[in-house]
C-alpha positions in Angstrom: 31.9 21.5 2.3 28.0 21.7 1.8 25.5 19.2 2.3 21.9 19.4 1.1 19.2 17.7 3.1 15.9 17.3 0.8 13.6 15.8 3.3 12.5 15.8 6.8 15.4 13.8 8.6 15.2 13.6 12.4 17.0 16.6 13.9 19.7 14.6 15.5 21.2 13.7 12.3 21.1 17.2 11.0 22.9 18.4 13.8 25.5 15.8 13.5 26.2 17.0 10.0 26.5 20.7 11.1 29.0 20.0 13.5 31.5 19.5 10.5 29.9 21.0 7.4 27.4 23.7 6.1 24.0 22.3 6.0 20.9 23.5 4.0 17.5 21.8 4.6 15.4 22.5 1.5 12.3 20.3 1.4 9.5 19.5 -1.4 12.0 20.6 -4.1 10.8 19.6 -7.6 13.4 17.9 -10.3 14.0 21.0 -11.9 14.8 22.9 -8.7 17.0 20.2 -7.5 18.9 20.0 -10.9 19.5 23.7 -10.7 21.0 23.9 -7.2 22.6 20.5 -6.8 26.0 21.7 -8.3 26.7 23.7 -5.2 26.8 20.7 -2.9 29.0 18.0 -1.9 26.7 15.7 -0.3 22.9 14.9 -0.5 20.7 13.5 2.0 17.4 12.2 1.1 14.7 9.7 2.3 12.2 7.9 0.0 10.4 10.7 -1.9 13.3 12.6 -3.6 14.1 11.0 -7.1 17.9 11.3 -7.5 18.0 10.6 -11.3 20.6 10.6 -13.7 20.0 13.9 -14.7 20.3 15.2 -11.0 23.5 13.2 -10.6 25.0 14.5 -13.9 24.1 18.2 -12.7 25.7 17.5 -9.3 29.3 17.9 -10.7 30.7 18.4 -7.0 28.8 15.6 -5.5 30.8 12.9 -3.5 27.9 11.3 -1.6 24.4 10.5 -1.4 22.9 9.4 1.8 19.7 7.7 2.0 18.0 7.9 5.4 16.4 4.3 5.3 16.8 1.3 3.2 15.4 1.4 -0.2 17.2 3.1 -2.9 14.7 2.4 -5.9 14.6 6.2 -6.1 18.2 6.7 -6.6 20.1 5.8 -10.0 23.0 3.5 -8.6 24.5 2.9 -12.0 24.7 6.9 -12.9 26.2 7.5 -9.4 28.6 4.7 -9.8 29.9 6.0 -13.1 30.3 9.6 -11.6 32.3 8.0 -8.7 29.6 9.0 -6.1 29.2 6.9 -2.9 25.6 5.9 -2.4 24.9 4.9 1.2 22.1 4.0 3.4 21.1 2.9 7.0 20.0 -0.7 6.4 19.9 -1.8 10.1 18.2 1.2 11.7 14.8 -0.4 11.3 15.0 -4.0 12.1 14.0 -4.0 15.7 10.9 -1.8 14.8 9.9 -4.1 12.2 10.4 -7.3 14.5 8.4 -5.9 17.3 5.5 -4.6 15.0 5.2 -8.0 13.2 4.8 -9.5 16.7 2.3 -7.0 17.7 0.3 -7.9 14.6 0.5 -11.8 15.5 -0.9 -10.9 19.1 -3.6 -8.5 17.7 -4.4 -11.2 15.3 -4.6 -13.9 17.8 -6.9 -12.0 20.4 -9.0 -9.9 18.0 -7.4 -6.8 19.9 -8.5 -4.1 17.2 -11.9 -5.4 16.7 -12.7 -5.6 20.5 -11.6 -2.2 20.8 -13.7 -0.9 18.1 -16.7 -2.6 19.5 -16.1 -1.0 23.1 -15.7 2.4 21.4 -18.9 2.0 19.6 -20.7 1.2 22.9 -20.9 -2.8 22.4 -19.7 -4.7 25.1 -19.1 -8.2 23.6 -17.0 -11.0 24.7 -17.8 -14.2 23.2 -17.4 -13.4 19.5 -13.9 -11.8 20.3 -12.7 -15.2 21.9 -9.2 -15.5 20.8 -6.4 -18.2 20.4 -3.4 -18.5 22.6 0.0 -18.6 21.0 1.5 -21.2 23.4 2.1 -24.6 21.4 1.0 -23.1 18.1 3.1 -23.3 14.9 4.5 -20.2 13.7 5.7 -20.4 10.0 8.1 -18.0 8.9 9.0 -17.4 5.2 12.6 -15.7 5.1 15.1 -15.9 7.7 16.9 -12.5 7.3 17.3 -10.2 10.3 13.6 -9.6 10.6 12.4 -13.1 10.1 14.9 -14.6 12.4 13.9 -11.8 15.1 10.4 -12.7 14.9 11.1 -16.3 15.3 13.3 -15.8 18.4 10.4 -13.7 20.0 7.9 -16.4 19.2 10.1 -19.0 21.2 9.6 -16.8 24.1 5.9 -17.3 23.9 6.4 -21.0 23.7 5.5 -21.2 19.9 6.8 -24.0 17.7 8.7 -22.2 15.0 9.0 -23.6 11.4 10.5 -21.8 8.6 11.2 -21.9 4.9 14.2 -20.3 3.5 15.8 -22.2 0.5 19.0 -20.2 0.8 19.9 -20.8 4.4 21.5 -24.1 6.1 20.4 -25.8 9.2 24.0 -25.2 10.5 23.1 -21.6 10.5 20.2 -22.1 12.8 21.9 -24.4 15.3 20.6 -23.6 19.1 17.8 -21.4 17.9 15.2 -23.9 18.1 13.9 -23.3 14.4 13.0 -26.2 12.3 13.8 -25.7 8.6 11.2 -27.3 6.2 10.2 -27.1 2.6 7.6 -24.7 1.5 4.8 -27.3 1.2 5.2 -28.7 4.8 5.2 -25.0 6.1 2.0 -24.2 4.3 0.5 -27.3 5.6 1.3 -27.2 9.4 1.6 -23.4 10.2 -1.2 -22.0 12.5 0.4 -18.5 11.9 2.4 -17.6 8.8 4.5 -14.4 8.5 6.3 -13.2 5.5 10.1 -11.7 5.5 11.1 -11.8 1.9 11.9 -9.0 -0.6 9.3 -8.3 -3.5 11.0 -9.5 -6.6 10.1 -11.4 -9.7 10.3 -14.7 -8.0 8.2 -13.6 -4.8 5.5 -11.7 -6.7 2.4 -13.6 -5.6 4.3 -16.2 -3.7 1.0 -16.6 -1.9 -1.4 -17.3 -4.6 -4.5 -19.8 -5.0 -2.2 -22.6 -5.3 -0.5 -21.8 -2.0 -3.7 -21.1 -0.3 -5.0 -24.5 -1.3 -2.2 -26.1 0.5 -2.6 -24.3 3.7 -3.9 -25.6 7.2 -7.7 -24.6 7.4 -7.8 -21.7 9.8 -4.3 -20.3 9.3 -3.7 -16.6 10.1 -1.3 -14.7 8.0 0.8 -11.6 8.6 2.7 -9.5 6.2 4.6 -6.5 7.3 7.1 -6.9 4.6 6.3 -5.8 1.0 3.0 -5.7 -0.9 2.6 -7.8 -3.9 3.9 -10.9 -2.1 0.4 -12.0 -1.3 -2.2 -12.2 -4.3 -4.8 -10.0 -2.8 -7.7 -11.4 -5.0 -6.5 -15.1 -3.9 -6.3 -13.9 -0.2 -10.0 -12.5 -0.4 -11.1 -16.0 -1.8 -9.3 -17.8 0.8 -11.0 -15.7 3.7 -14.3 -16.3 2.1 -13.8 -20.0 1.8 -12.5 -20.2 5.4 -9.1 -21.4 4.5 -7.7 -18.2 6.2 -9.4 -17.3 9.5 -7.5 -13.7 9.8 -4.8 -11.6 8.3 -3.0 -8.7 9.5 -1.3 -6.6 6.6 0.9 -3.5 6.7 1.9 -3.8 3.1 -0.3 -3.9 -0.1 -0.1 -4.2 -3.7 -1.0 -0.8 -4.4 -0.3 2.0 -1.7 -2.1 4.0 -0.4 -4.7 1.3 0.0 -7.9 2.2 -2.0 -11.0 2.9 0.0 -12.9 0.4 -1.9 -10.5 -2.5 -1.3 -12.9 -5.3 -0.6 -10.3 -6.4 2.4 -11.3 -3.3 4.4 -14.9 -4.5 4.6 -13.9 -7.7 6.4 -13.8 -8.1 10.2 -11.2 -10.7 10.0 -8.7 -8.4 8.5 -6.4 -5.7 10.3 -4.9 -3.2 7.9 -2.4 -0.4 9.0 -0.5 2.1 6.7 2.8 0.6 6.1 4.3 1.9 9.4 6.0 -1.4 10.8 9.3 0.7 10.7 8.0 3.9 11.9 9.0 4.3 15.6 10.9 7.4 17.1 13.8 5.2 18.1 14.2 3.8 14.4 13.7 7.0 12.8 16.4 8.5 15.2 18.8 5.7 14.7 18.4 6.0 10.7 19.1 9.8 11.0 22.1 9.4 13.2 23.5 6.5 11.1 23.4 8.0 7.9 24.8 11.2 9.1 27.8 9.4 10.4 28.3 7.6 7.3 28.1 10.7 4.9 30.6 12.4 7.1 32.9 9.3 6.9 32.6 9.4 3.2 33.4 13.2 3.1 36.4 12.5 5.1 37.4 9.8 2.5 37.1 7.3 5.5 35.9 3.8 5.0 32.1 3.5 4.6 30.3 0.5 6.1 26.8 0.9 4.2 28.1 1.9 0.8 26.0 0.4 -1.9 28.2 0.9 -4.8 31.8 1.7 -4.5 34.4 -0.3 -2.5 38.1 1.3 -2.7 39.5 0.5 -6.1 42.5 2.1 -7.9 41.7 4.3 -11.1 43.9 2.0 -13.1 41.8 -1.1 -12.0 38.7 0.7 -12.4 39.4 1.7 -15.9 39.4 -1.9 -16.9 36.6 -3.3 -14.6 34.1 -0.5 -15.1 32.4 -1.9 -18.3 32.0 -5.2 -16.6 30.3 -4.2 -13.4 26.9 -4.1 -14.6 27.3 -7.2 -16.8 28.5 -9.5 -13.9 26.0 -8.4 -11.4 23.3 -9.5 -14.0 25.2 -12.8 -14.5 24.9 -13.3 -10.8 21.2 -12.8 -11.1 20.8 -15.3 -13.9 23.1 -17.7 -12.0 21.0 -17.8 -9.0 17.7 -18.3 -10.9 19.2 -21.2 -12.6 20.1 -22.7 -9.3 17.8 -25.0 -7.1 18.6 -25.8 -3.4 20.6 -24.0 -0.7 23.8 -22.3 -2.1 27.1 -23.9 -0.9 29.6 -21.8 -2.8 30.1 -19.0 -5.6 33.3 -19.3 -7.8 34.4 -16.5 -10.0 37.0 -17.1 -12.7 38.5 -14.3 -14.4 40.3 -14.9 -17.8 42.4 -12.6 -20.1 42.8 -8.9 -19.4 40.4 -8.8 -16.6 42.4 -11.3 -14.7 45.4 -8.8 -14.5 43.8 -6.1 -12.4 42.2 -5.9 -8.9 38.8 -7.7 -9.3 37.4 -7.4 -5.9 34.6 -5.1 -7.0 33.6 -7.4 -9.8 33.5 -10.3 -7.1 31.4 -8.3 -4.9 29.0 -7.3 -7.9 28.5 -11.1 -8.7 27.9 -12.0 -4.9 25.5 -9.1 -4.7 23.7 -10.2 -7.9 23.5 -13.8 -6.6 22.0 -12.8 -3.2 20.0 -9.8 -3.7 17.0 -11.6 -5.4 16.8 -14.1 -2.6 17.2 -12.0 0.6 15.0 -9.6 2.4 17.8 -7.4 3.6 19.7 -5.4 1.0 23.1 -6.8 -0.2 25.7 -4.3 -1.2 29.3 -4.1 -2.1 30.3 -3.6 1.5 28.1 -6.2 3.4 28.0 -8.9 0.5 31.0 -11.0 2.0 29.7 -10.9 5.4 26.1 -12.0 4.2 27.6 -14.7 2.3 29.6 -15.9 5.2 26.7 -15.8 7.5 24.7 -18.1 5.1 27.6 -20.6 5.1 28.4 -19.7 1.5 32.1 -19.9 0.3 33.2 -17.2 -2.3 36.3 -17.8 -4.3 38.4 -16.4 -7.2 40.4 -18.1 -9.9 42.4 -16.1 -12.3 44.1 -17.1 -15.6 45.7 -15.1 -18.3 45.0 -17.7 -20.9 42.0 -17.0 -23.2 40.3 -18.8 -26.0 37.8 -16.9 -27.9 37.6 -13.8 -25.8 40.1 -11.0 -24.8 38.5 -11.0 -21.3 35.9 -13.5 -19.9 34.3 -13.7 -16.5 32.5 -16.9 -15.3 30.6 -17.4 -12.2 29.6 -21.0 -10.9 26.9 -21.2 -8.2 26.9 -24.7 -6.6 24.1 -25.8 -4.3 23.3 -29.1 -2.4 21.3 -30.1 -5.5 22.9 -28.6 -8.6 25.8 -26.6 -10.3 25.5 -23.8 -12.9 27.8 -21.7 -14.6 27.3 -18.4 -16.4 29.9 -16.7 -18.5 30.2 -13.2 -20.0 32.4 -10.9 -21.8 32.5 -7.4 -23.7 31.9 -6.7 -27.4 33.6 -3.7 -28.5 34.9 -3.1 -25.0 31.6 -1.6 -23.7 28.7 -3.9 -24.6 28.1 -6.7 -22.1 27.0 -10.0 -23.3 26.4 -13.4 -21.7 28.1 -15.9 -23.8 27.6 -19.2 -22.0 25.2 -21.0 -19.8 26.5 -24.2 -18.3 27.8 -25.9 -21.6 25.7 -24.0 -24.0 27.3 -21.3 -26.1 24.6 -18.4 -26.1 24.3 -14.6 -27.0 22.4 -12.7 -24.4 21.9 -9.2 -24.0 21.0 -9.1 -20.3 18.2 -6.5 -20.4 14.5 -6.8 -19.4 12.8 -10.2 -19.1 14.2 -13.7 -20.2 12.7 -17.1 -20.3 15.0 -20.1 -20.2 13.4 -23.2 -21.4 15.4 -26.5 -21.5 13.5 -29.1 -23.7 13.6 -32.3 -25.7 14.6 -31.7 -29.3 10.9 -32.2 -30.9 9.8 -30.6 -34.1 7.8 -27.5 -33.6 8.7 -26.6 -30.0 9.6 -23.0 -30.9 6.2 -22.5 -32.6 4.2 -23.9 -29.7 6.0 -21.7 -27.2 5.5 -18.8 -29.2 1.9 -19.4 -29.7 1.2 -19.5 -26.1 3.0 -16.1 -25.5 1.0 -14.8 -28.5 -2.1 -15.8 -26.8 -1.4 -13.8 -23.7 -0.2 -10.7 -25.8 3.4 -11.3 -24.7 5.7 -9.7 -27.5 9.1 -11.5 -28.2 12.2 -9.5 -28.3 14.5 -12.3 -29.2 14.6 -16.2 -29.4 17.4 -18.5 -29.8 17.6 -22.3 -29.5 21.0 -24.0 -28.7 21.8 -27.8 -28.7 23.3 -29.4 -25.6 25.9 -32.1 -25.0 23.0 -34.4 -24.1 21.7 -36.1 -27.4 18.0 -35.0 -28.0 18.1 -32.1 -25.6 18.0 -28.3 -26.6 17.7 -25.1 -24.5 15.4 -22.3 -25.6 16.2 -18.6 -24.7 13.4 -16.0 -25.1 13.6 -12.5 -24.5 10.1 -10.8 -23.9 9.0 -7.4 -23.4 6.9 -7.9 -20.1 6.5 -10.1 -17.2 5.0 -13.6 -17.6 2.5 -14.9 -14.9 2.3 -18.4 -13.3 -0.4 -19.2 -15.6 1.6 -18.8 -18.6 4.6 -20.5 -17.0 2.5 -23.5 -16.1 1.1 -23.7 -19.8 4.5 -23.8 -21.1 5.7 -26.4 -18.6 2.7 -28.8 -19.8 3.9 -29.0 -23.3 5.2 -32.2 -24.2 9.2 -32.4 -23.9 9.3 -29.2 -21.7 11.9 -30.0 -18.8 11.5 -26.7 -17.1 10.8 -23.0 -17.4 12.8 -20.2 -15.6 12.4 -16.5 -16.0 14.8 -13.8 -15.1 14.5 -10.0 -14.8 17.8 -8.2 -15.4 16.8 -4.6 -15.0 18.3 -4.2 -11.5 
């Protein structure tokens, strides 16, 4: 078989591939060039720059596997690959140690002003007093997000005799037993942390997680570290917090816009450390990533189990014909369910009714779990690791099947239970192809799960639709769809609004302040 390597992957990985197959290394191919030649290859290996679009995938009629030497796969069309029966895999664990160590290096650099002192000496200035630092011993490290990296940083902090507090609404105290990590709410973490490090993914919910409101709650003099993703910190609000003395120092390896603009005001501050998104870049990490992705690609070509597949567990052809139209729908149902939920997730229950209950539904169950967990975790959740990730978080996953149907030929329901609430989302197919969400809790709805959605439970007052529409109009947010459904609670309705673009916290807060509004939730469906 033939393998095409499109980007500079460490030689150890390429050599491993060459032991079993013919390998061509062709770098810096344009889309048109890649489309012209991809038909001659059985496997494609890329890093983060090559865009593997629907057109590339459709042109690769012999493709069996796409390997990503790294983690993120935003540049690979997973849905097109899945439709084409092509395995997409990555190397998700190859860089954890690198990111953990780099984050802690940033904590040390920040606490002792190491980069600033080095620059002063290099410039011929032998200054000591203004670079007096702070010891880590007995300081409070606040960790936002306890995935592999967040937990690893917390464990290393304990070796420096730091007190570690963490906020992660989706992990239980039982999962942290014996680690010496105190699980607290977001407000307490912000109020008590001397150092605050971020380890969550960039999602609709984490965009500008640290904003003006968050900075206002922080302990004066806090130091902030972000080696995760840009956009989680509102950089304008951060600059203001530095100016006001709320934040005494910040170390950033990820930014809202990359590469970082040379006129970014953060670069002019002596209390800011900036690096070019290199937390994951070590020789060991790059070597491990290359070898890991090579081994997985070879396993896929041998038709052996692949541990890091992002899209395809083994499913019979007959079952796939039935479940294929549901896959994208049910993952989006999981996304919606977790955005409705509040508190720590205890269980995820799937119920299959009608035609879909008569086939192997494990891929649908995995898609739902993936949809529930991906928006809330830093590490990528895929069809292979979803059960283990759920188990490690103490989340029970179960299936119920029934051939009974009422209004639909096939119906899939997902119920997410937390320590505070329970929410159910149901979906079906219209015309055997068009996925629709038809129920939220006890409310009959009709939702095309595309783009942005705002969910607004409210009291049944006259003019509510007009008031919400007016606010959205004030901010130039176009409405695609709107529906209002009554609930079983007398005097309560639920408003569901499809909009063309994201709505910021200012708009959300303005809607929440309307008399009779119970809550406002937003969801982004385009996975």
